[in-house]
C-alpha positions as a Markdown table, in Angstrom:
| # | Residue | x | y | z |
|---|---|---|---|---|
| 1 | Met | -13.1 | 17.5 | 5.9 |
| 2 | Ala | -12.7 | 13.8 | 5.3 |
| 3 | Lys | -13.4 | 11.5 | 8.2 |
| 4 | Leu | -10.5 | 11.3 | 10.6 |
| 5 | Pro | -8.8 | 8.0 | 10.9 |
| 6 | Thr | -9.6 | 6.4 | 14.2 |
| 7 | Ser | -6.3 | 4.5 | 14.4 |
| 8 | Pro | -2.7 | 5.4 | 13.4 |
| 9 | Asn | -2.7 | 2.1 | 11.4 |
| 10 | Gln | -5.1 | 3.8 | 9.0 |
| 11 | Thr | -2.4 | 6.4 | 8.0 |
| 12 | Asn | -0.4 | 3.7 | 6.2 |
| 13 | Pro | 1.6 | 4.4 | 4.1 |
| 14 | Leu | 1.4 | 8.2 | 4.8 |
| 15 | Trp | 3.8 | 8.0 | 7.7 |
| 16 | Arg | 6.8 | 7.7 | 5.5 |
| 17 | Ala | 5.9 | 11.0 | 3.8 |
| 18 | Phe | 5.5 | 12.9 | 7.0 |
| 19 | Ala | 8.6 | 15.0 | 6.5 |
| 20 | Cys | 6.8 | 16.6 | 3.6 |
| 21 | Ile | 3.3 | 16.7 | 4.9 |
| 22 | Ala | 3.9 | 18.2 | 8.3 |
| 23 | Ser | 4.9 | 21.6 | 6.9 |
| 24 | Gly | 2.5 | 21.5 | 4.0 |
| 25 | Leu | 5.0 | 19.8 | 1.6 |
| 26 | Leu | 4.3 | 17.3 | -1.1 |
| 27 | Leu | 7.6 | 17.7 | -3.0 |
| 28 | Ala | 10.9 | 19.3 | -2.1 |
| 29 | Cys | 13.9 | 20.9 | -2.5 |
| 30 | Leu | 16.1 | 23.4 | -4.2 |
| 31 | Ala | 16.7 | 23.5 | -7.9 |
| 32 | Ser | 20.5 | 23.4 | -8.7 |
| 33 | Ala | 22.8 | 23.4 | -11.7 |
| 34 | Val | 22.0 | 19.8 | -12.6 |
| 35 | Ser | 18.6 | 20.9 | -13.8 |
| 36 | Ala | 20.2 | 22.8 | -16.6 |
| 37 | Gln | 21.6 | 19.6 | -18.1 |
| 38 | Ser | 18.3 | 18.5 | -19.6 |
| 39 | Pro | 17.9 | 19.0 | -23.4 |
| 40 | Pro | 16.9 | 22.5 | -24.2 |
| 41 | Gly | 13.3 | 23.0 | -25.4 |
| 42 | Glu | 12.0 | 19.7 | -24.0 |
| 43 | Thr | 9.6 | 19.2 | -21.2 |
| 44 | Arg | 11.4 | 17.8 | -18.3 |
| 45 | Thr | 10.4 | 15.1 | -15.8 |
| 46 | Phe | 11.5 | 14.5 | -12.2 |
| 47 | Leu | 13.7 | 11.7 | -13.5 |
| 48 | Trp | 17.5 | 11.9 | -13.6 |
| 49 | Thr | 19.8 | 9.3 | -15.1 |
| 50 | Val | 23.4 | 8.7 | -13.9 |
| 51 | Leu | 25.9 | 6.6 | -15.7 |
| 52 | Ser | 29.1 | 4.8 | -14.7 |
| 53 | Pro | 31.3 | 2.6 | -16.9 |
| 54 | Thr | 29.4 | -0.5 | -15.7 |
| 55 | Ala | 26.0 | 0.6 | -14.4 |
| 56 | Thr | 23.0 | 2.9 | -14.9 |
| 57 | Val | 20.9 | 4.4 | -12.2 |
| 58 | His | 17.6 | 6.2 | -12.8 |
| 59 | Leu | 16.6 | 8.5 | -10.0 |
| 60 | Leu | 12.9 | 9.4 | -9.8 |
| 61 | Gly | 11.5 | 11.9 | -7.3 |
| 62 | Ser | 8.4 | 10.5 | -5.8 |
| 63 | Val | 5.1 | 12.1 | -5.0 |
| 64 | His | 4.2 | 10.0 | -1.9 |
| 65 | Val | 0.6 | 11.2 | -1.8 |
| 66 | Ala | -1.1 | 11.8 | -5.1 |
| 67 | Thr | -4.3 | 12.1 | -7.1 |
| 68 | Arg | -5.5 | 9.8 | -9.9 |
| 69 | Asp | -4.9 | 12.4 | -12.6 |
| 70 | Leu | -1.1 | 12.2 | -12.0 |
| 71 | Tyr | -1.3 | 9.1 | -14.2 |
| 72 | Pro | -0.4 | 7.9 | -16.8 |
| 73 | Leu | 3.2 | 8.8 | -16.1 |
| 74 | Asp | 5.5 | 10.2 | -18.8 |
| 75 | Pro | 6.7 | 7.4 | -21.2 |
| 76 | Arg | 10.4 | 8.3 | -20.3 |
| 77 | Ile | 9.7 | 7.3 | -16.7 |
| 78 | Glu | 7.9 | 4.1 | -17.6 |
| 79 | Ser | 10.7 | 3.2 | -20.1 |
| 80 | Ala | 13.4 | 3.6 | -17.5 |
| 81 | Phe | 11.5 | 1.4 | -15.1 |
| 82 | Gln | 11.1 | -1.3 | -17.7 |
| 83 | Arg | 14.8 | -1.4 | -18.5 |
| 84 | Ala | 15.9 | -1.6 | -14.8 |
| 85 | His | 16.5 | -5.0 | -13.2 |
| 86 | Thr | 16.3 | -3.6 | -9.6 |
| 87 | Leu | 13.7 | -1.2 | -8.0 |
| 88 | Val | 15.1 | 0.7 | -5.0 |
| 89 | Leu | 12.6 | 2.3 | -2.6 |
| 90 | Glu | 13.1 | 4.4 | 0.5 |
| 91 | Thr | 11.6 | 1.6 | 2.6 |
| 92 | Ser | 9.8 | -1.7 | 2.0 |
| 93 | Leu | 6.2 | -1.3 | 0.8 |
| 94 | Asp | 5.0 | -4.9 | 0.6 |
| 95 | Pro | 1.7 | -5.5 | 2.5 |
| 96 | Ala | 3.3 | -7.3 | 5.4 |
| 97 | Ser | 5.8 | -4.5 | 5.9 |
| 98 | Gln | 3.1 | -1.9 | 5.9 |
| 99 | Val | 1.1 | -3.8 | 8.6 |
| 100 | Gln | 4.3 | -3.8 | 10.6 |
| 101 | Ala | 4.9 | -0.2 | 9.9 |
| 102 | Gly | 1.4 | 0.7 | 11.2 |
| 103 | Gln | 2.1 | -1.2 | 14.4 |
| 104 | Lys | 5.5 | 0.5 | 14.9 |
| 105 | Met | 4.0 | 3.9 | 14.2 |
| 106 | Ala | 1.2 | 3.4 | 16.6 |
| 107 | Ser | 3.5 | 2.3 | 19.3 |
| 108 | Ala | 6.0 | 5.1 | 18.8 |
| 109 | Gly | 3.3 | 7.8 | 18.4 |
| 110 | Thr | 1.2 | 6.9 | 21.5 |
| 111 | Tyr | 1.9 | 8.2 | 25.0 |
| 112 | Pro | 2.1 | 5.7 | 27.9 |
| 113 | Ala | -0.9 | 5.4 | 30.2 |
| 114 | Gly | -1.4 | 8.5 | 32.3 |
| 115 | Asp | 0.2 | 10.8 | 29.8 |
| 116 | Ser | -1.5 | 12.8 | 27.0 |
| 117 | Ile | -0.9 | 15.5 | 24.4 |
| 118 | Asp | -2.5 | 18.3 | 26.3 |
| 119 | Leu | 0.2 | 17.9 | 28.9 |
| 120 | His | 2.9 | 18.7 | 26.3 |
| 121 | Leu | 1.4 | 21.6 | 24.2 |
| 122 | Asp | 1.3 | 25.2 | 25.1 |
| 123 | Arg | -2.1 | 27.0 | 25.2 |
| 124 | Glu | -1.9 | 28.4 | 21.7 |
| 125 | Val | -1.2 | 25.1 | 20.0 |
| 126 | Leu | -3.7 | 23.3 | 22.1 |
| 127 | Glu | -6.4 | 25.7 | 21.1 |
| 128 | Leu | -5.4 | 25.4 | 17.4 |
| 129 | Leu | -5.7 | 21.7 | 17.7 |
| 130 | Gln | -9.1 | 21.8 | 19.4 |
| 131 | Gln | -10.4 | 24.2 | 16.8 |
| 132 | Arg | -9.3 | 22.0 | 14.0 |
| 133 | Leu | -10.9 | 18.9 | 15.6 |
| 134 | Lys | -14.1 | 20.7 | 16.1 |
| 135 | Arg | -14.2 | 21.8 | 12.5 |
| 136 | Ser | -13.7 | 18.1 | 11.5 |
| 137 | Gly | -16.4 | 16.8 | 13.7 |
| 138 | Ala | -13.9 | 14.8 | 15.8 |
| 139 | Ser | -13.5 | 14.9 | 19.6 |
| 140 | Phe | -10.4 | 15.8 | 21.4 |
| 141 | Asp | -10.5 | 12.5 | 23.2 |
| 142 | Gln | -9.8 | 10.7 | 19.8 |
| 143 | Met | -6.4 | 12.4 | 19.7 |
| 144 | Arg | -5.5 | 12.8 | 23.4 |
| 145 | Ala | -3.3 | 9.7 | 23.6 |
| 146 | Tyr | -1.2 | 10.5 | 20.4 |
| 147 | Arg | 2.0 | 12.5 | 20.3 |
| 148 | Pro | 2.1 | 15.7 | 18.3 |
| 149 | Trp | 3.9 | 14.3 | 15.2 |
| 150 | Leu | 1.3 | 11.5 | 14.9 |
| 151 | Val | -1.6 | 13.9 | 15.3 |
| 152 | Ala | -0.1 | 16.0 | 12.4 |
| 153 | Val | 0.0 | 12.9 | 10.2 |
| 154 | Ile | -3.6 | 11.9 | 11.0 |
| 155 | Leu | -5.0 | 15.4 | 10.4 |
| 156 | Ser | -2.9 | 16.0 | 7.3 |
| 157 | Leu | -4.1 | 12.7 | 5.8 |
| 158 | Ala | -7.7 | 13.6 | 6.4 |
| 159 | Glu | -7.3 | 17.0 | 4.8 |
| 160 | Met | -5.4 | 15.6 | 1.8 |
| 161 | Gln | -8.1 | 12.9 | 1.3 |
| 162 | Arg | -10.7 | 15.7 | 1.2 |
| 163 | Trp | -8.8 | 17.1 | -1.8 |
| 164 | Gly | -8.5 | 13.7 | -3.5 |
| 165 | Tyr | -4.9 | 12.9 | -2.5 |
| 166 | His | -4.2 | 9.4 | -1.3 |
| 167 | Pro | -1.0 | 7.5 | -0.2 |
| 168 | Gly | -2.2 | 4.5 | -2.2 |
| 169 | Leu | -1.7 | 6.6 | -5.4 |
| 170 | Gly | 1.8 | 7.6 | -4.6 |
| 171 | Ile | 4.6 | 7.1 | -7.2 |
| 172 | Asp | 6.6 | 4.8 | -4.9 |
| 173 | Thr | 3.5 | 2.6 | -4.2 |
| 174 | Tyr | 2.7 | 2.5 | -7.9 |
| 175 | Phe | 6.2 | 1.1 | -8.9 |
| 176 | Ala | 6.3 | -1.2 | -5.9 |
| 177 | Arg | 3.1 | -2.9 | -7.2 |
| 178 | Lys | 4.5 | -3.0 | -10.8 |
| 179 | Ala | 7.8 | -4.6 | -9.7 |
| 180 | Gln | 6.2 | -7.3 | -7.5 |
| 181 | Asp | 7.3 | -10.7 | -8.7 |
| 182 | Arg | 9.0 | -9.0 | -11.7 |
| 183 | Lys | 12.1 | -7.3 | -10.4 |
| 184 | Arg | 14.4 | -7.4 | -7.5 |
| 185 | Ile | 13.2 | -4.8 | -4.8 |
| 186 | Val | 15.6 | -3.4 | -2.2 |
| 187 | Ala | 15.1 | -0.6 | 0.4 |
| 188 | Leu | 17.4 | 2.2 | 1.4 |
| 189 | Glu | 16.1 | 2.4 | 5.0 |
| 190 | Thr | 14.4 | 0.1 | 7.5 |
| 191 | Leu | 11.0 | 0.7 | 9.0 |
| 192 | Asp | 12.7 | 1.2 | 12.4 |
| 193 | Glu | 15.0 | 3.9 | 10.9 |
| 194 | Gln | 12.1 | 5.8 | 9.4 |
| 195 | Val | 9.9 | 5.7 | 12.5 |
| 196 | Ala | 12.8 | 6.8 | 14.6 |
| 197 | Leu | 13.1 | 9.9 | 12.6 |
| 198 | Phe | 9.9 | 11.2 | 14.3 |
| 199 | Ser | 9.9 | 9.3 | 17.6 |
| 200 | Gly | 13.3 | 10.7 | 18.4 |
| 201 | Met | 12.2 | 14.3 | 18.1 |
| 202 | Ser | 12.1 | 16.5 | 21.2 |
| 203 | Asp | 8.7 | 17.8 | 22.5 |
| 204 | Thr | 9.7 | 21.3 | 21.3 |
| 205 | Val | 10.3 | 20.1 | 17.7 |
| 206 | Gln | 7.1 | 18.0 | 17.7 |
| 207 | Glu | 5.1 | 20.9 | 18.9 |
| 208 | Ser | 6.6 | 23.2 | 16.3 |
| 209 | Met | 5.8 | 20.8 | 13.5 |
| 210 | Leu | 2.2 | 20.3 | 14.7 |
| 211 | Lys | 1.7 | 24.0 | 14.9 |
| 212 | Glu | 3.0 | 24.4 | 11.4 |
| 213 | Ala | 0.7 | 21.7 | 10.1 |
| 214 | Leu | -2.3 | 23.2 | 11.9 |
| 215 | Thr | -1.7 | 26.8 | 10.7 |
| 216 | Lys | -1.0 | 25.7 | 7.1 |
| 217 | Met | -3.8 | 23.1 | 6.9 |
| 218 | Asp | -6.2 | 25.3 | 5.0 |
| 219 | Glu | -3.6 | 26.0 | 2.3 |
| 220 | Leu | -2.5 | 22.4 | 1.9 |
| 221 | Gly | -4.9 | 21.4 | -0.9 |
| 222 | Glu | -4.0 | 24.3 | -3.1 |
| 223 | Leu | -0.3 | 24.0 | -2.5 |
| 224 | Met | -0.4 | 20.3 | -3.3 |
| 225 | Lys | -2.3 | 21.0 | -6.5 |
| 226 | Lys | 0.3 | 23.5 | -7.7 |
| 227 | Ala | 3.2 | 21.2 | -6.6 |
| 228 | Gln | 1.8 | 18.2 | -8.4 |
| 229 | Ser | 1.5 | 20.3 | -11.6 |
| 230 | Ala | 5.1 | 21.5 | -11.2 |
| 231 | Trp | 6.3 | 17.9 | -10.7 |
| 232 | Arg | 4.8 | 16.9 | -14.0 |
| 233 | Thr | 7.1 | 19.3 | -15.8 |
| 234 | Gly | 10.1 | 18.8 | -13.6 |
| 235 | Asp | 9.9 | 22.4 | -12.4 |
| 236 | Ala | 12.1 | 22.1 | -9.3 |
| 237 | Lys | 12.3 | 25.9 | -8.9 |
| 238 | Ala | 8.5 | 26.3 | -8.7 |
| 239 | Ile | 8.3 | 23.4 | -6.1 |
| 240 | Asp | 11.0 | 25.0 | -4.0 |
| 241 | Ala | 9.3 | 28.4 | -4.0 |
| 242 | Leu | 5.9 | 26.9 | -3.1 |
| 243 | Met | 6.8 | 24.2 | -0.7 |
| 244 | Val | 10.3 | 24.0 | 0.6 |
| 245 | Ala | 11.7 | 27.4 | 1.4 |
| 246 | Pro | 9.6 | 27.8 | 4.6 |
| 247 | Met | 10.8 | 24.6 | 6.1 |
| 248 | Arg | 14.4 | 25.1 | 5.2 |
| 249 | Arg | 14.2 | 28.7 | 6.6 |
| 250 | Asp | 12.1 | 28.1 | 9.7 |
| 251 | Tyr | 13.0 | 24.6 | 10.8 |
| 252 | Pro | 16.7 | 24.0 | 10.0 |
| 253 | Glu | 17.0 | 21.4 | 12.7 |
| 254 | Val | 14.1 | 19.4 | 11.2 |
| 255 | Phe | 15.4 | 19.8 | 7.7 |
| 256 | Gln | 18.8 | 18.6 | 8.7 |
| 257 | Arg | 17.3 | 15.5 | 10.4 |
| 258 | Leu | 14.8 | 14.6 | 7.8 |
| 259 | Phe | 16.7 | 15.4 | 4.6 |
| 260 | Val | 20.4 | 16.3 | 4.8 |
| 261 | Ala | 21.7 | 13.4 | 6.9 |
| 262 | Arg | 19.5 | 10.9 | 5.0 |
| 263 | Asn | 20.6 | 12.3 | 1.7 |
| 264 | Arg | 24.2 | 11.5 | 2.4 |
| 265 | Arg | 23.4 | 7.9 | 3.2 |
| 266 | Met | 21.2 | 7.5 | 0.1 |
| 267 | Ala | 23.8 | 9.0 | -2.1 |
| 268 | Ser | 26.4 | 6.6 | -0.7 |
| 269 | Ala | 24.1 | 3.7 | -1.6 |
| 270 | Val | 23.6 | 5.0 | -5.1 |
| 271 | Asp | 27.3 | 5.4 | -5.5 |
| 272 | Gly | 27.6 | 1.7 | -4.5 |
| 273 | Tyr | 25.1 | 0.7 | -7.2 |
| 274 | Leu | 27.1 | 2.6 | -9.8 |
| 275 | Arg | 30.2 | 0.6 | -8.9 |
| 276 | Thr | 28.4 | -2.6 | -9.7 |
| 277 | Thr | 26.8 | -3.8 | -13.0 |
| 278 | Gly | 23.3 | -3.5 | -14.3 |
| 279 | Glu | 20.4 | -0.9 | -14.3 |
| 280 | Tyr | 18.7 | 0.4 | -11.2 |
| 281 | Phe | 15.5 | 2.4 | -10.8 |
| 282 | Val | 15.6 | 4.4 | -7.6 |
| 283 | Val | 12.4 | 6.1 | -6.2 |
| 284 | Val | 12.8 | 8.5 | -3.3 |
| 285 | Gly | 11.0 | 11.6 | -2.1 |
| 286 | Ser | 11.6 | 14.5 | -4.5 |
| 287 | Gly | 13.1 | 16.6 | -1.7 |
| 288 | His | 16.0 | 14.1 | -1.4 |
| 289 | Leu | 17.1 | 14.6 | -5.0 |
| 290 | Ile | 17.8 | 18.2 | -5.7 |
| 291 | Gly | 19.4 | 21.1 | -3.9 |
| 292 | Pro | 22.9 | 21.8 | -2.5 |
| 293 | Asp | 22.5 | 19.0 | 0.0 |
| 294 | Gly | 20.6 | 16.7 | -2.3 |
| 295 | Ile | 21.5 | 13.3 | -3.7 |
| 296 | Leu | 22.2 | 14.7 | -7.2 |
| 297 | Asp | 24.6 | 17.3 | -5.8 |
| 298 | Leu | 26.4 | 14.7 | -3.7 |
| 299 | Leu | 26.8 | 12.5 | -6.7 |
| 300 | Gln | 28.2 | 15.3 | -8.7 |
| 301 | Ala | 30.8 | 15.8 | -6.0 |
| 302 | Lys | 31.8 | 12.2 | -6.6 |
| 303 | Gly | 32.4 | 12.9 | -10.3 |
| 304 | Tyr | 29.1 | 11.6 | -11.7 |
| 305 | Val | 27.0 | 13.6 | -14.2 |
| 306 | Pro | 23.2 | 13.3 | -13.5 |
| 307 | Val | 21.1 | 14.2 | -16.5 |
| 308 | Gln | 17.5 | 15.3 | -16.1 |
| 309 | Gln | 15.1 | 13.5 | -18.5 |
């Protein structure tokens, strides 16, 4: 296993992808009828285009944590980015914001003095955690002060790095760098809103998510390999079968919190862009785009016609 980070700050910018990572997810969600609108016989991408009388919005599903061989991206994706005047991300990814995110994450994910994770986990999960740390060569004392959701982030990052997956190679990070000083960049959510998604979870939900991460850790690398391959060809059904169905089935409360409620807010923002003028390139986690509760479905309900590229 890769060396464990010694500080939550070293997980940047992985924390924003935790909704996927904690249950072994890299990409997400259900395939729906919109996928059938891509031209027959052509290889698809995870890019959809939505038109209004005055504006164009390109919606790209992101791989938050990726390998180098994901690049170069499909020319259709690069062309859409070049045409857009505005890049829209889930949250700000500039260096200053990422430093701030690490600080907020560390604060939210650390117990106050006198408290520790072993006081909040049942015996089974605590033993799973100790076994995983022993295998990694880390001591339990390194993790004692961290809350379960943050421990899952740190351990998952170490395992993904062992397989060659890095947050610095994520699709959203890639386009944030390309857009710097070239395009207007806006964010759909604030850092505080994203950190609150996890810090506001109950002990029971946090423990369940840590247990899921620990029990699926050995499968993570292979699942991510298959999911990244499916992402390349826009195969949402394969991604759903591999990665999303267990979370949707086993953790409906978490899925509602991390996906459904946020999808509605994101879709509303995209609707707002479509009522303006110009061309937008929106990059959000793949799980937010597709499925009966996804952004594309919500936009269809408003009368738009997303077309997969």
